[in-house]
C-alpha positions in Angstrom: -19.8 17.0 -10.8 -21.6 14.6 -12.3 -22.5 11.2 -10.8 -20.1 9.3 -12.6 -16.7 11.5 -10.9 -18.5 11.4 -7.3 -18.5 7.9 -7.3 -15.4 8.4 -8.6 -14.3 10.2 -5.6 -16.0 7.8 -3.7 -14.0 5.2 -4.9 -10.6 7.0 -4.0 -11.3 7.3 -0.5 -12.6 3.9 -0.1 -8.9 2.3 -1.3 -7.0 5.7 1.0 -8.9 3.9 3.5 -7.0 1.2 2.9 -3.8 2.3 3.0 -4.4 4.0 6.2 -2.5 1.3 7.6 1.4 1.5 8.0 1.6 -2.8 7.8 -0.9 -2.7 4.2 1.8 -0.3 3.3 4.8 -2.6 4.2 2.7 -5.1 1.9 2.5 -3.2 -1.2 6.0 -2.4 -1.5 6.9 -5.8 -1.2 4.6 -7.0 -4.0 6.3 -4.1 -5.7 8.7 -6.3 -6.8 6.0 -9.3 -8.4 4.3 -12.3 -7.0 4.8 -13.4 -3.5 3.6 -16.6 -1.6 2.4 -15.5 2.5 5.0 -17.4 3.9 7.7 -14.7 1.3 5.3 -11.4 2.4 6.1 -13.0 6.3 9.2 -12.8 6.3 9.6 -10.1 4.1 7.7 -7.4 6.5 8.4 -9.4 9.6 4.9 -9.8 10.6 3.0 -12.7 12.0 1.5 -14.8 10.2 -2.5 -13.7 11.1 -1.8 -10.2 10.4 -0.5 -10.9 7.2 -3.5 -13.1 6.3 -5.9 -10.2 7.9 -4.0 -7.4 5.7 -4.1 -9.1 2.4 -7.8 -9.9 3.2 -8.5 -6.0 3.2 -6.5 -5.1 0.2 -8.0 -8.5 -2.3 -11.2 -7.4 -1.0 -10.6 -3.5 -2.0 -9.1 -4.3 -5.7 -5.4 -4.1 -4.7 -4.2 -7.7 -4.9 -4.6 -10.7 -6.9 -4.0 -14.1 -5.2 -3.8 -17.7 -6.9 -3.3 -20.5 -5.5 -0.9 -23.6 -6.5 -0.5 -26.3 -4.3 -0.4 -25.9 -1.0 0.4 -22.2 -1.4 -1.0 -19.3 -2.2 0.5 -16.3 -4.3 -0.1 -12.8 -4.2 0.6 -9.8 -6.4 -0.9 -6.0 -7.3 -3.6 -5.8 -9.5 -1.2 -3.1 -11.1 1.7 -1.3 -11.3 -0.5 2.3 -10.8 -0.6 0.9 -7.2 3.3 0.8 -6.4 3.7 4.2 -8.5 0.7 5.8 -6.9 2.1 5.0 -3.0 5.8 6.5 -4.4 3.7 9.8 -5.1 2.4 10.8 -1.6 5.7 9.1 -0.2 7.5 12.0 -2.3 5.4 14.5 -0.9 5.7 13.5 2.3 9.2 13.8 1.9 9.5 17.5 0.3 7.4 18.3 3.2 9.9 17.0 5.6 12.4 18.6 4.0 10.3 22.2 3.9 10.4 21.6 7.5 13.8 20.9 8.6 15.1 23.7 6.4 12.4 25.9 8.1 14.1 24.2 11.3 17.5 24.7 10.6 16.3 28.5 9.2 15.2 29.6 12.6 18.3 27.4 14.3 16.2 25.2 16.6 
């Protein structure tokens, strides 16, 4: 592998770590609908404000979300719609795996 490929893999590993917390995935899922204020994210996830702020900071640091300030409000959005699509792809793989496990359990009478 050349240096560029290795660097991309390192970046990929870093962003995968960013998605390793289900609370951050909740925020990403919510932001797929479009830009949201912090209060909308709090309401949509049911997470405390401090938690939301902490997770948004991590997502922003890793280039997953952008923020903009309008008066007293801060709004967040995904940096790319591909982020939501990537999460959907991983979710689909997990759903397929779960379906296969259930089918195997059913065939074994478990």
